[in-house]
C-alpha positions, 0 to 999 in steps of 0.5 A: 691617872693611866700616866702617872701610874706608868710613870711610878712603873718606869722610875721604879724600874730606873731605880732597879737599874741603878741598884735599889733592888728590894722594897727599903731600898727603892722607898729610901730613895723614893721618900728620903728620910729627909721629907718623910717617915720613911720606915714607916713607909717601907711597913707600910708598902710591906704590910699591903703588898706582901713583900719583905723589906729586903726581898731582891726585886725584878722589874719584869715580875707582875706578881711583886711589881704590881704589889709594890706599886698599887701599896705605894700608890695606897700609902700615897693617896690613901686609897687602892687605885681600883677606888680612884678616879 
């Protein structure tokens, strides 16, 4: 599991480098509307993380990146990291 979480951080870092610098843009890239209800995914991640959809993110800021990744894991897996095996 730790390698999957690490991979998630690396993917998001790459998205930010490619110009996807806010939650809405990152989620739209991660979970495109052709495969997901992207608007609902963005809303849910923002509710869980406390971030706003168009807040500019910086990968080095652990106070935003950790809640973002944790919220995305909760949306994907249905529970927080601490409850995953």
